[in-house]
Every structure is written in structure tokens, then in C-alpha cells.
C-alpha positions in Angstrom: -15.2 102.9 -84.2 -16.5 101.4 -87.4 -17.2 97.8 -86.7 -15.8 97.0 -90.2 -12.3 98.4 -89.3 -9.6 95.7 -89.1 -6.7 98.1 -89.1 -4.6 97.6 -85.9 -3.8 101.3 -85.6 -7.5 102.1 -85.3 -8.4 99.1 -83.1 -5.7 99.9 -80.6 -7.3 103.3 -80.0 -11.0 102.6 -80.5 -11.5 98.9 -80.1 -14.3 97.6 -78.0 -17.3 99.6 -77.2 -15.6 102.3 -75.0 -16.2 105.8 -76.3 -16.2 107.8 -73.0 -16.9 107.2 -69.4 -20.6 107.1 -68.9 -20.5 109.0 -65.6 -18.1 111.8 -66.5 -17.8 111.7 -70.4 -14.1 111.4 -69.9 -12.4 110.2 -73.1 -9.4 108.6 -71.4 -10.2 105.2 -69.8 -10.5 105.7 -66.0 -8.8 103.5 -63.5 -11.6 101.8 -61.5 -9.9 101.2 -58.2 -12.6 99.2 -56.5 -12.8 95.7 -55.1 -16.6 95.3 -55.4 -19.7 96.7 -57.1 -23.2 97.7 -55.8 -26.0 95.4 -56.9 -29.3 96.9 -57.9 -31.3 94.5 -55.7 -31.2 90.9 -54.5 -32.6 89.6 -57.8 -29.8 91.4 -59.7 -27.2 89.9 -57.4 -28.6 86.4 -57.7 -28.7 86.6 -61.5 -25.1 87.7 -61.7 -23.9 84.8 -59.5 -26.0 82.3 -61.5 -24.7 83.7 -64.8 -28.3 84.5 -65.9 -26.9 87.9 -66.8 -23.4 89.3 -67.0 -22.0 92.3 -65.0 -19.5 93.3 -62.4 -19.3 91.3 -59.2 -15.7 91.5 -57.8 -12.5 92.8 -59.3 -10.7 89.5 -58.8 -13.0 88.3 -61.7 -13.7 91.5 -63.7 -13.2 95.2 -63.7 -14.3 98.0 -66.1 -10.7 99.2 -66.8 -9.7 95.6 -67.6 -12.8 95.2 -69.7 -11.7 98.0 -72.1 -8.3 96.4 -72.5 -9.8 92.9 -73.0 -12.1 94.1 -75.7 -9.3 95.9 -77.6 -6.9 92.9 -77.4 -9.6 90.5 -78.5 -10.4 92.8 -81.5 -6.7 93.1 -82.3 -6.4 89.3 -82.5 -9.7 88.8 -84.3 -11.0 86.9 -81.3 -14.4 87.1 -79.6 -13.4 87.4 -75.9 -10.4 88.1 -73.8 -9.5 87.4 -70.1 -6.7 89.4 -68.5 -4.5 87.9 -65.8 -1.6 89.0 -63.6 1.2 87.9 -65.9 2.1 86.0 -69.0 3.0 83.0 -66.9 -0.4 83.1 -65.3 -1.9 83.2 -68.8 0.0 80.1 -69.9 -1.0 78.3 -66.7 -4.6 79.2 -67.1 -4.7 78.2 -70.7 -3.6 74.6 -69.8 -5.6 74.1 -66.7 -8.7 75.4 -68.4 -8.7 72.2 -70.5 -6.6 69.8 -68.5 -7.0 68.1 -65.2 -5.1 65.4 -63.3 -4.5 62.4 -65.5 -4.7 64.4 -68.7 -1.9 65.4 -71.1 -1.1 68.0 -73.7 1.4 68.2 -76.5 3.7 71.2 -76.6 6.3 72.5 -79.1 9.9 72.0 -78.0 10.6 75.6 -78.9 9.6 77.5 -75.7 10.6 80.2 -73.3 12.6 78.6 -70.5 10.1 79.6 -67.8 7.3 77.9 -69.7 9.5 74.7 -70.0 9.8 74.7 -66.2 6.1 75.3 -65.7 5.1 72.5 -68.1 7.9 70.0 -67.1 7.9 70.4 -63.4 5.0 72.4 -61.8 2.2 71.0 -63.9 3.6 67.5 -63.5 3.1 67.9 -59.7 -0.5 68.6 -60.5 -0.9 65.4 -62.4 -0.9 67.0 -65.9 1.6 65.5 -68.3 3.4 67.5 -71.1 4.6 65.7 -74.2 7.0 67.6 -76.4 7.0 67.6 -80.2 9.6 69.0 -82.5 7.7 71.5 -84.7 10.1 71.1 -87.7 7.7 68.3 -88.7 4.0 69.1 -87.7 3.2 65.3 -87.8 5.2 65.0 -84.6 2.2 66.5 -82.8 -0.2 63.8 -84.1 2.3 61.0 -83.1 2.2 62.2 -79.5 -1.6 62.2 -78.8 -3.8 59.7 -77.1 -7.3 59.6 -75.7 -6.3 61.9 -72.8 -4.7 64.6 -74.9 -6.6 67.9 -74.4 -4.7 70.6 -76.3 -1.7 71.6 -78.3 0.5 74.5 -77.2 3.2 76.5 -79.0 4.8 79.9 -79.4 4.4 81.9 -82.7 8.0 83.1 -82.6 9.9 81.2 -79.9 13.4 82.3 -78.9 16.2 81.4 -79.2 15.4 79.4 -82.4 13.2 82.1 -83.9 11.6 79.5 -86.1 8.0 80.5 -87.0 5.6 77.9 -85.8 3.5 75.9 -88.4 0.2 77.2 -87.1 -2.3 76.0 -89.7 -0.5 72.6 -90.2 -0.7 71.7 -86.5 -4.1 73.3 -86.1 -5.5 71.1 -88.9 -4.1 68.0 -87.2 -5.6 69.0 -83.9 -9.1 69.7 -85.3 -9.2 66.2 -86.8 -9.1 65.0 -83.2 -11.0 67.9 -81.6 -7.8 69.1 -80.0 -7.5 73.0 -79.8 -4.2 74.7 -80.6 -3.2 77.4 -78.0 -0.7 79.9 -79.4 1.5 82.2 -77.3 1.7 85.2 -79.6 3.7 87.4 -77.3 6.6 88.0 -79.7 4.5 88.7 -82.7 1.5 90.9 -82.0 0.1 92.9 -84.9 2.3 91.1 -87.4 0.7 87.6 -86.9 -2.9 86.6 -86.3 -2.8 82.9 -85.2 -6.6 82.7 -84.9 -6.9 83.4 -88.6 -4.8 80.3 -89.3 -6.8 77.9 -87.1 -5.6 78.4 -83.6 -8.4 78.3 -81.0 -6.8 80.4 -78.3 -4.1 83.0 -78.1 -2.1 84.0 -75.0 0.1 87.0 -74.5 2.5 88.3 -72.0 1.1 91.9 -72.1 4.3 92.9 -70.3 6.2 92.7 -73.6 5.4 94.4 -77.0 1.8 95.3 -76.2 2.6 97.1 -72.9 5.9 98.0 -74.5 7.5 100.2 -71.9 8.8 97.9 -69.2 6.5 99.4 -66.6 3.8 96.9 -65.8 3.3 93.1 -65.8 0.2 91.4 -67.2 -1.1 88.6 -69.4 -4.2 87.6 -71.2 -6.1 84.7 -73.0 -8.0 85.4 -76.2 -10.8 83.0 -77.1 -11.1 82.8 -80.9 -14.7 81.6 -80.8 -13.8 79.2 -83.6 -13.6 75.9 -81.8 -16.5 73.5 -81.1 -16.0 72.4 -77.5 -19.0 70.0 -77.6 -18.1 68.1 -80.8 -16.4 65.3 -78.9 -17.5 65.3 -75.2 -15.0 62.6 -74.3 -12.1 64.7 -75.7 -13.1 67.8 -73.8 -14.7 66.7 -70.5 -14.2 70.0 -68.7 -16.6 71.6 -71.2 -19.1 68.7 -71.4 -19.4 67.2 -67.9 -21.3 68.9 -65.1 -19.3 71.4 -63.1 -20.5 70.9 -59.6 -18.7 74.0 -58.4 -21.1 76.0 -60.6 -24.5 74.2 -60.1 -23.7 71.4 -62.6 -23.1 73.8 -65.5 -21.9 72.2 -68.7 -19.7 75.0 -70.0 -19.8 74.0 -73.7 -23.5 74.2 -73.7 -24.5 76.9 -71.2 -22.2 79.7 -72.4 -23.4 79.8 -76.0 -27.0 79.7 -74.7 -26.4 82.6 -72.3 -24.2 84.8 -74.5 -25.1 83.9 -78.0 -21.4 83.5 -78.7 -19.0 80.6 -78.7 -16.8 81.9 -75.9 -17.0 78.9 -73.5 -13.2 78.9 -73.0 -13.0 82.5 -71.9 -16.0 82.4 -69.6 -14.8 79.2 -67.9 -11.4 80.8 -67.4 -12.9 83.8 -65.9 -15.7 82.5 -63.6 -13.8 79.3 -62.5 -10.1 79.9 -62.6 -10.0 83.6 -61.7 -12.6 82.9 -59.0 -10.7 80.0 -57.5 -7.0 80.6 -58.3 -6.9 84.4 -58.3 -4.1 86.0 -60.3 -6.1 89.0 -61.6 -4.6 91.9 -63.5 -4.8 95.0 -61.3 -6.8 97.8 -62.9 -3.8 100.2 -62.5 -1.7 97.7 -64.6 -4.5 97.3 -67.1 -4.5 101.1 -67.5 -0.8 101.1 -68.0 -1.0 98.4 -70.7 -3.8 100.4 -72.4 -1.4 103.3 -72.8 1.1 100.9 -74.5 -1.5 99.2 -76.6 -2.5 102.6 -78.2 0.9 102.8 -79.9 1.7 99.1 -80.3 1.0 99.0 -84.0 3.3 102.0 -84.6 6.0 100.6 -82.4 5.9 97.2 -84.1 6.5 98.8 -87.5 9.6 100.5 -86.1 10.8 97.4 -84.2 10.6 95.3 -87.3 12.2 98.0 -89.6 15.1 98.5 -87.1 15.6 94.7 -86.7 16.0 94.2 -90.4 18.6 96.9 -90.6 20.4 95.3 -87.7 20.3 91.9 -89.3 21.9 93.3 -92.5 24.7 94.8 -90.4 25.3 91.7 -88.2 25.6 89.4 -91.2 28.7 91.4 -92.3 30.5 91.7 -89.0 33.6 89.6 -88.7 33.0 88.8 -85.0 29.6 87.3 -85.6 29.6 83.6 -86.4 25.9 83.3 -87.0 22.7 85.5 -87.1 19.4 83.9 -86.2 16.3 85.6 -87.6 13.0 84.2 -88.9 13.7 85.0 -92.5 17.2 83.5 -92.4 16.1 79.9 -91.9 16.3 77.8 -95.0 13.5 75.9 -96.7 10.0 75.4 -95.3 10.9 77.0 -91.9 12.0 80.2 -93.6 8.9 80.1 -95.8 6.7 80.2 -92.7 7.7 83.7 -91.9 6.4 84.8 -95.3 3.2 82.7 -94.8 2.2 83.8 -91.3 3.8 87.3 -90.9 2.6 90.6 -92.4 4.3 93.9 -92.0 7.6 92.7 -90.5 9.4 89.7 -89.1 9.7 90.7 -85.4 12.2 92.5 -83.2 14.1 89.5 -81.8 17.5 88.6 -83.2 19.9 85.9 -82.0 23.6 86.0 -82.6 26.5 83.6 -81.9 29.5 85.9 -81.0 32.8 84.5 -82.3 34.9 83.3 -79.5 32.3 81.5 -77.4 31.2 82.3 -73.8 33.9 84.7 -72.9 33.5 86.7 -76.1 29.8 86.8 -75.5 30.3 88.1 -72.0 32.6 90.8 -73.3 30.1 91.8 -75.9 27.3 92.1 -73.3 29.4 94.2 -70.9 30.7 96.5 -73.7 27.2 97.5 -74.7 26.4 101.1 -73.7 22.9 102.0 -75.0 21.4 98.5 -74.9 20.0 97.4 -71.5 21.1 94.1 -70.1 17.8 92.9 -68.7 15.6 89.8 -68.6 12.8 91.1 -70.9 11.8 91.5 -74.5 9.5 94.0 -76.2 10.5 97.2 -74.6 10.7 100.4 -76.6 14.4 100.3 -75.6 16.9 97.9 -77.1 17.7 95.0 -74.8 20.3 92.2 -74.7 20.8 89.1 -72.6 22.8 85.9 -72.4 20.1 83.2 -72.1 22.2 80.3 -70.9 23.2 82.1 -67.7 19.9 83.9 -67.2 16.4 83.2 -68.7 17.2 79.5 -69.4 19.7 78.9 -66.6 17.4 76.6 -64.7 17.3 74.1 -67.5 19.6 71.1 -67.7 22.3 70.9 -70.4 20.0 68.5 -72.4 17.1 70.9 -72.1 19.3 73.9 -73.1 20.3 72.1 -76.3 16.7 71.1 -77.0 15.7 74.7 -76.6 18.5 75.9 -78.9 20.4 77.7 -76.2 24.1 77.4 -76.9 26.8 78.8 -74.6 27.7 81.7 -76.9 24.1 82.6 -77.8 23.1 86.2 -77.2 19.5 87.4 -77.7 18.8 91.0 -78.9 15.4 92.7 -78.6 15.6 95.6 -81.0 14.0 98.8 -79.8 12.6 101.9 -81.5 15.7 104.1 -81.2 17.2 105.5 -84.4 18.7 102.5 -86.2 22.0 104.2 -86.7 22.4 104.5 -83.0 21.5 100.9 -82.4 24.0 99.7 -85.0 26.7 102.0 -83.6 26.4 100.5 -80.1 26.4 96.9 -81.5 29.5 97.7 -83.6 31.6 99.0 -80.8 30.6 96.1 -78.5 31.3 93.5 -81.2 34.6 95.1 -81.9 35.5 95.0 -78.2 34.4 91.3 -78.0 37.2 90.4 -80.5 40.0 92.1 -78.6 42.3 89.9 -76.5 42.0 90.5 -72.8 45.0 92.0 -70.9 45.4 88.6 -69.1 45.7 86.8 -72.4 48.2 89.4 -73.7 50.4 89.1 -70.6 
């Protein structure tokens, strides 16, 4: 591939340096089902373990199949390096613990996936890491929450259920004044948004969703933008500036650029420390499955976005819909952010408030025939779910309201079927939701 190409359709097929398998000249990426790798000699083995040279050691840490996927996703996000892990939740966890340790804190947007709220509020708290939530409607809220122990900011590009596009550059600029990196979960907006171009330092994905795209494999990744100076303020980023005695006293912010010639300290530390110690690797079979999805992700995203806009236009006119939630339907500065940060579409996720509350919402879900009722987003198929009783059900009433999950809210993930068929299914289900039940009639 031409190194100058920035077109996602080309990157998805040719990104990285893979052209063919060196052993067989096979064009398709092989699945390397191996736990370990033969060292050339004792010196070669010693150099690999000492990070004096880079290569394959053990599949928990790296694998040639994963390597192709990692290079393509990094290129797709305009990043320098990528580390794949077993799930999107693992990616979020690794992103935080790669910069935070017990006694530290980080500031997160209030607009988050429910599982991430649980991770941050409860599990990380047990590890001694404090989350501080900031409402992204005003970027200055992030600055108000920091202190000398704040290590990073975290947010989702397109969080559901609010579907309010995050103020990436505004918050990133605040963070960089204090040497605090912004970590962006870009799961819901691959291809159409490039957070690293707007100042984010790290991007994470649930590869399970739009990039994998077929509901067949689970995976996650962290992309290092290579644009953050981890050594500018040693007190702010101790994990990158203090000796790591688990790796011979290495100071990651210094040693990685020296060894690699690239500013990828975040990615290397996540790989050689966290994958080494905590595990959670992405299996090469799953990496291969995600590569198949990645190859068509740019084309699918175009269809997802085109279909979603047609569905939004339909839903706004239906009598049994109280409200439609979509990035471009927000008023003022929040709505303007979709224009600022998105290119080529506004995403596949739509929220609706079905007229009639919880019962009408249930009737609508159960009346759908083509849509799948599943706990996922980003499939090629169209999906629907009631978050208050499923994806966000473990949250308290206060947390639900903070997350924007009302009792009657339904989330739609619009697939790549023909838009007429998608709309027809929604219409018959919405019509059914407004009909009185037999019990009510009697």
C-alpha cells in the first residue's frame, strides 16, 4: 500500500506492512495458532526479553495474526501503535491501569456505557483508583475535577443513550495544559471520527462492534496516538517516569523512544507489562475474524449512516414516537459537534422514546420481526434493546438518570439491510405499540 494513502477503504485492506505470508506467499492473513516461538539462539532470546530488540516471545503478549490487525487499526485511527486485547472492557481497563495506580484518580465523562460505569465506579474503586465524573456539556467541568493525582481523562466519542458527540479538542486542550492525556472510546464512530486528529492521546475500541461487524467474535484494542509527551511532567505521569522494578528499572517514557525511535511508550507498556501480568490477550482466531470484518468496515459504515439518517427522518414523523435522539438533532453547541468531529455520516445509533412509557416500549420491542433483540451494537444486522432493563440494569435510579436512560428509552442500532425493509419493520412495531392491549379493552 502507498504510505501516503489515508483512505479508510484502502487502509482496511492493505494497512500495515503485510503483503503476503513470507513462508507460503499466501495473500490472506494466516491464523498463527501457536503459544510460543523458536528463538534463534540464547542471545536472541535474551535480547527479546530485555527489549533490546522486538519480536515474538509468547502469544499472550504478541502474535503475527494479531500484529496485522493491530497495524491496520492503528493506521485507520492515524495512530502509531495498537495493542489488541480480549474485549472492549479489557481495553477500557488496560487504558486506565496503564496510567493509574492505587491512590490515583482520573476524570471521566458522565456519558458512558453502563458496563464502563460499573467498572469505573465499583471495580476500579476496589483497586484504589478513584473516578471523578464530569458533565461534558461544559468542557470546563473536567478541569474543575483535577488535582495533583489526576492521571487521565476518559470519554466516549458517541455515547449512548445521549448520543451527544464529545467535545474532543476542547477537553484535550484542557488536559494538555496539565499534562493529562485524553483517552477516547471510539467504538461507536470508527471511520467517521478520528479522535487522535483532534488531540486525544489514546483511542480504545470494542472491536466486537462496528469494526468486527458481524456479531461473531469479541475483542478490543488500544491505539497509541504517539502525540503525547509522557516525560514532560514526571510527577504527573509517574508510571512512565519512575523506575519499573518489574522490568529492570526501566523508565518507560525514556526507554521506549530510545529503543523504537517512536513515541509509543503507552502501547509498549500496555503490552509488555499489562498483557504479561494480567493476561486478557485477543486469541489469534478472533483476530482473524475481526480482520475479515475490518476489510469491509468503511463500506458498512457508509451504509449504516445512510440507513440511519433515513430511519431518523421516518421516526420524527411517526405519531407513536415522543422523541428521537440522534447526534445531529441536539440543539446548539452539542449539535454542532457532530458537524465538527464527524465526516461521512453521523453514526448508526438512534434513541427513541416510545409514546406510552415502559409498557409501550416493551410492546414495540416484542413486535419487531426483522430487528434482533440483543445486547450489542454495530452488527451488520439491525438491533434493538431496552437499556433500562438490560445493558444499564445494574445501575441505580440516580445513575440511570445521569446516564440518560429513561424507562421508555429504546436504543436502535441500524444495520445494512435495505432501508425500506428496516423502516417497514419499525413502522409495524410502532403501530402495534400504540394499540390497546386486550386486558385494557376488557
